[in-house]
C-alpha positions in Angstrom: -18.2 -7.2 -10.1 -16.8 -3.9 -9.6 -18.1 -1.0 -7.1 -17.7 2.3 -9.0 -18.4 5.3 -8.3 -19.2 7.5 -12.3 -21.7 6.0 -14.4 -21.7 1.8 -14.2 -20.2 1.3 -18.2 -20.7 -1.9 -17.7 -22.9 -4.7 -16.7 -19.5 -6.0 -14.2 -20.2 -2.4 -13.0 -22.2 -0.9 -10.2 -22.3 3.1 -9.4 -21.9 3.8 -5.6 -21.9 6.6 -3.0 -19.6 5.7 0.2 -20.7 8.9 1.2 -24.5 8.5 1.5 -26.9 6.0 3.3 -28.1 4.2 0.9 -26.6 0.3 1.8 -24.5 -1.5 -0.7 -25.8 -4.8 0.3 -27.8 -5.8 -2.7 -24.6 -5.0 -4.9 -22.3 -7.4 -2.9 -25.0 -10.1 -2.3 -23.7 -13.2 -3.9 -19.8 -12.1 -4.0 -17.5 -14.6 -2.8 -15.0 -11.9 -1.1 -14.9 -8.2 -1.0 -11.5 -6.4 -2.4 -11.5 -3.0 -1.2 -8.3 -0.6 -2.2 -10.8 3.0 -1.6 -8.6 5.4 -0.4 -7.5 8.8 -1.6 -3.1 8.6 -2.8 -0.9 9.7 0.3 1.3 11.4 -1.8 -0.5 12.6 -4.9 -0.9 15.9 -2.9 1.1 18.0 0.3 -0.1 17.7 3.4 -2.9 20.1 3.8 -4.7 20.2 7.1 -7.7 19.5 4.9 -5.6 16.6 2.9 -4.9 14.8 5.6 -8.4 14.6 6.5 -9.2 13.2 3.1 -6.6 10.8 3.6 -8.4 9.8 7.1 -12.1 10.0 5.5 -11.2 8.5 2.4 -10.6 5.0 3.8 -12.2 4.8 6.9 -16.0 6.2 5.6 -15.6 3.7 2.3 -14.4 0.6 4.7 -17.1 0.8 7.1 -19.8 0.7 4.5 -18.5 -2.1 3.0 -17.8 -3.9 6.2 -21.6 -3.3 6.4 -22.6 -4.7 3.4 -20.4 -7.3 4.0 -21.7 -8.2 7.0 -25.2 -7.6 5.4 -24.7 -9.9 2.7 -22.7 -12.5 4.4 -20.0 -12.1 1.9 -17.1 -14.6 3.7 -13.8 -13.2 2.6 -12.7 -9.3 2.8 -9.6 -8.4 1.6 -8.8 -4.9 2.7 -6.7 -2.5 2.3 -3.8 -0.9 5.1 -0.3 0.0 4.9 3.4 -0.3 5.5 3.1 3.7 7.6 1.6 1.6 10.1 4.8 0.8 12.1 6.4 4.1 10.9 10.0 4.6 11.3 11.4 1.2 12.5 15.3 2.5 13.1 16.8 -0.5 10.9 14.3 -2.7 13.4 13.3 -5.9 11.5 8.9 -5.8 12.4 6.7 -8.4 12.0 2.5 -8.4 11.6 2.8 -8.6 15.0 4.2 -5.1 16.1 1.8 -2.0 17.2 0.9 1.4 15.3 3.2 3.8 15.3 1.8 6.8 17.3 2.2 9.4 13.9 -0.2 10.1 11.6 -0.1 7.5 9.1 0.3 5.1 11.9 -3.1 6.0 13.4 -5.0 6.3 9.8 -3.7 2.3 9.4 -5.1 2.1 12.6 -8.1 3.1 12.1 -8.7 1.5 8.4 -8.1 -1.3 9.8 -11.0 -0.8 12.8 -12.8 0.0 10.5 -14.0 -3.4 9.7 -15.0 -4.7 13.0 -19.0 -5.4 11.1 -17.6 -8.0 8.7 -15.5 -9.4 11.3 -18.4 -9.4 14.0 -20.0 -10.8 11.4 -17.9 -13.6 11.0 -16.1 -12.8 7.7 -12.2 -13.5 7.1 -11.1 -10.5 7.1 -7.4 -9.6 5.9 -5.4 -6.3 5.9 -3.5 -6.2 3.4 -0.6 -3.4 4.8 1.0 -2.3 1.5 4.6 -1.2 0.9 5.4 0.7 -2.2 3.8 -1.0 -5.0 6.3 -1.2 -8.0 4.8 -1.1 -11.6 5.8 1.0 -14.4 2.7 3.7 -13.8 3.6 3.3 -10.2 4.2 6.8 -8.7 7.8 6.1 -7.6 8.7 4.8 -10.9 7.0 7.6 -12.9 8.4 10.4 -10.8 12.2 8.7 -10.4 12.9 7.2 -13.5 12.9 10.4 -15.9 14.6 11.9 -13.0 18.1 9.3 -13.1 18.2 9.6 -17.1 19.0 13.2 -16.6 21.7 12.4 -14.4 19.9 13.5 -11.5 19.1 10.6 -9.2 20.5 10.2 -5.6 19.5 9.3 -2.1 17.4 11.2 0.1 18.8 12.2 3.5 21.4 9.5 4.4 19.9 6.3 2.3 19.7 4.4 5.5 15.8 4.5 6.1 14.1 1.0 4.7 12.0 1.3 1.7 9.4 -1.0 1.4 8.4 -2.7 -1.5 7.2 -5.1 -3.5 6.4 -5.9 -7.5 2.7 -5.4 -8.8 3.0 -8.7 -10.3 3.9 -10.4 -7.0 0.8 -8.0 -5.3 -2.1 -9.4 -7.4 -0.6 -12.6 -7.2 -0.3 -12.6 -3.4 -4.0 -11.2 -3.0 -5.4 -14.4 -4.8 -2.8 -16.8 -2.7 -4.8 -15.0 0.6 -8.4 -15.7 -1.4 -7.9 -19.3 -1.0 -5.2 -20.1 2.2 -7.6 -19.6 5.3 -5.4 -16.6 6.4 -6.7 -13.6 8.8 -5.3 -10.4 10.2 -2.7 -8.6 8.9 -0.5 -9.5 6.0 2.6 -7.5 4.7 2.9 -7.0 1.4 6.4 -6.3 1.0 8.8 -8.1 -0.7 11.2 -10.9 0.9 14.1 -9.3 1.0 14.0 -5.4 3.1 15.9 -2.6 0.5 17.8 0.6 2.1 16.5 3.9 -0.2 20.2 3.9 -0.9 19.9 0.2 -2.1 16.8 1.3 -4.4 19.0 4.6 -5.7 21.9 2.1 -6.4 19.9 -0.6 -8.1 17.7 1.9 -10.4 20.6 3.9 -11.4 22.2 0.5 -12.4 19.2 -0.7 -14.2 19.1 2.5 -16.3 23.0 3.2 -16.6 23.2 6.4 -14.8 25.1 7.8 -11.5 23.2 8.2 -9.1 25.5 10.4 -6.8 23.5 13.2 -5.5 22.6 13.4 -1.8 19.0 15.3 -1.5 19.2 16.4 2.2 15.9 15.8 4.3 15.3 19.7 4.9 15.4 20.1 1.0 12.5 17.5 0.4 10.4 19.3 3.2 10.5 22.2 1.7 9.1 20.6 -1.6 6.6 18.6 -0.2 6.1 19.6 3.1 5.1 16.7 5.8 4.9 14.4 3.1 8.1 14.2 3.4 8.3 12.1 6.6 7.7 9.0 4.1 11.1 9.5 2.2 13.6 10.1 5.3 12.1 7.7 7.6 11.2 4.1 6.6 10.3 0.6 8.1 12.3 -2.5 7.8 9.6 -5.1 7.6 9.6 -9.0 7.5 7.1 -10.5 4.8 6.1 -12.8 7.4 2.6 -14.5 6.7 3.2 -14.9 3.6 6.8 -16.8 3.4 5.0 -18.9 6.1 2.1 -19.7 4.3 3.8 -21.2 1.5 3.5 -17.9 -1.0 6.6 -18.2 -3.7 8.1 -14.3 -4.1 8.7 -14.0 -8.5 10.4 -10.9 -7.7 12.5 -11.1 -4.4 14.6 -8.8 -4.6 14.2 -4.9 -5.4 16.8 -5.5 -8.2 14.3 -8.4 -9.8 11.2 -6.0 -9.0 13.0 -2.5 -10.3 14.1 -4.5 -13.9 10.5 -5.6 -14.3 8.8 -2.2 -14.1 11.0 -0.4 -15.9 11.5 -3.0 -18.7 7.2 -3.1 -18.5 7.2 1.1 -19.5 
């Protein structure tokens, strides 16, 4: 069953409004699990004060309502979206699921997002936080925006290129979700590939894949001028270990960023 905000188009959809006072319990009754991915795109618009508030509220408010519905309906499993933004800029230091949230906008946003599941956890549901990196697929924002630029020979690294770029292929993300539905795992799970890559490595792999040079350097100041505060997502990064997935026996289909990019670009 899929919860949608538009009029339902089939028997497998239920219309709901995450911002009203109506409980969602009936729609969740009998469900084996709830997977919550609600939230506007972090990179969709410039980070005005209004959009930053929407980034926060579009995650916390629906999650709170769904968690209350999970508790009331007795749903045993809740997989809740979170993000690699939890960790902030790790300056090359490897972090795992035990690391604290960064004291910045995205770190605090992820902390509130995860805390919004408290009703489900208190009711005994197994709650998992999907701390996802950049999901690479043919229609993902990062691929759709970068591929045309690289094809015109204008590709290049952001700043010094040493910042880490948390990544995972969409195929592995989906398979990992299936893995987490059946394994007795709870708490945070880093949804990232097994081999961390830097922005420079991302650029080199994509340039090689598209047979285009990627020599340009896009200064941090230029990125901030174009996209504003959201440039922090491009000029810094976290080196994240997929420790929970690895130790639980999950086997990645795409183990390197080159593998993931090749799959994403060739499936366009």
